[in-house]
Phi, psi and omega in degrees: 000136178241124178229154176227129180232158167292139186283004173255006181284154182300316183293326180299324179292324178298320185281010169288352186247164178283082183249162169263155187232121182253126176267117175258138180244147183278114181259102181296344182244032185296134178303141180075010180234161180261315187252015177089180185198160171282137178223151168269118186262162179307142181077013186247026172241137189227164185250125180285084184253318182244135177210154184208152178178200179241129179255129176229132185279151171088004182236154182243334182232129182223150174261004182292145175282154179236126183256139182237124174255113191237113174292154178295162186305321179298348179307325182303336182296339177290342184262015175238124187231162179287092181232011176283080188298337178287352175260000181293160175287183184291338177283355178056026178247344188207166172245136180246131173254134181244122177053044181256155173268162176307311178302325182285325176298309183292321180298318181298315179296319180290317181292318185291321177299319179294326182291338176277351189092010182256170184043053189295324189253351181279130176244155179242149184247016185224170175216186189288341179267319191231143175285186180293338174269005185077015174272139180291144183292317174079291184290142178234157186222146167249113190223151172251139178232127185293152180305135173086358179296139183271154184290329178295319180297322182294313183292318178301319182292317174307318184288317179295336182263009178077018182264349179194161164242152180210166166202163178243134175232119189064237180252008188254127179270129172255121181237132183228157172301146184300142174059039178237262182302321173270031180223053183288145179258104182259015186282343178245357177081180184261336181228021182134165182305329184292342176257011176296149173282104183231127177265119186257131175297140180071004175237293176273324188252128180263324176214163181223073172302134183229146175233133182234134175217140171253016185295332185275352178309141173193149178249340187223140181222138175256117183258125171258127171260211179293139178058226186276010185290124179223149170222139181252121181238137177233140176239113184286354183275341181282144190289148180228054184298339180232021180114171182277092180294154181236153180225168180226130182227153176245150184224064178303135183096351179250142180219339178285145179297327181291318177298319186286328174301314178300314179300310180301311175303316179296316174305314180292321173302314177295336176275001178284342185076180180260010188227055178297150002271001183286336173082020180277150181249140178234135171254118180251118177258129178246116175276119194246162173222124183280116183225172176304124181103350183274147172288135192271122175301145182069330180266308178269336174213157187217168175296138188107336184282150170268128179228174173251136179198158175307131187245190177235125179256132184298143178287119177272160184308326187257023180240156180242340185237111183281344184276128181246148182281339182289157177274151179245163173270114188229154177263139182279126180251329186203148179224129175234127183251144170234143174226125183215123176284139003259022189273347177089205185262131173221179180158205181210149180240127176261126180242159181070237175283144172243115188283112179268181175301145185306316182298326176286318182301331184290344182263357184292337183296335187281090183250107173056051178275126185286157180289123186244006185279000000 
């Protein structure tokens, strides 16, 4: 969260200290109320860590602005690391979990950190058997984690590899089986189509910036497992507009041929893109303005939900215009909100693919590979 205050404002003086900041949004449909109420929604608690402004000696009141940059509450997981040397393997460089669930691995790191006096205020709502919605994890994994690795990077890696979804609400971490609890289909609404979440051009949507890429295309991938173990995987369904492109991926910790084949196949499926047969991936950004009658971000829909919005349909060989007037079912990847007086709330919603940094994108292909050891 980014906020700016005059440095002689009361709140600015409070923010001189290491406090938490909770962002509350007014929910006109808050349960148990007649006229609505302010509520803290998931992902709306922040840490006051970074601030910047102008210091002038010899004065007591100034009108200069002071800016605060506050990461979300889960940032604290970066300050908890894999440091239990008594749990390390014989090489003393890593810690190995054998046939463990996502919840079991994360719970072990969090609970051990708490026993050391770390992660004092973070709570978890899952365990090694069940996710935060009470569903059995089912899948197990055998994985190694390097010494010193932080818990946030482990959670983020699990998410990028399709092994879980997660969110933070207040001070509690919720982790779910992928594409379950955090994948609501709101295209039909909760009580009928009139309550569906639909983003309308020229009403909710002001502009629609779009990015399309074919950089990730590949028909063949070489997968390297532990040591000299290699597998070559080919998918004839992947587009080849300039020939059968190739990729190389590593799968440290995996050694069985079956596991490496699954990794390679998952990688190639991810590289097909969302616009077959041309193989393009599209990131659709909707610049929005919230007004009376709009569906409310975070309140009516949240990241992970499927909603209706103008989409991108891949250009077929016999077509000239890829843009269609019909609405598409798209998944919400990211929501950014801005508030500025007197203009109110605006922001943007990223739908379908969200292009991450290149280093992170390379890891997305590993989707739910079962333990094969």
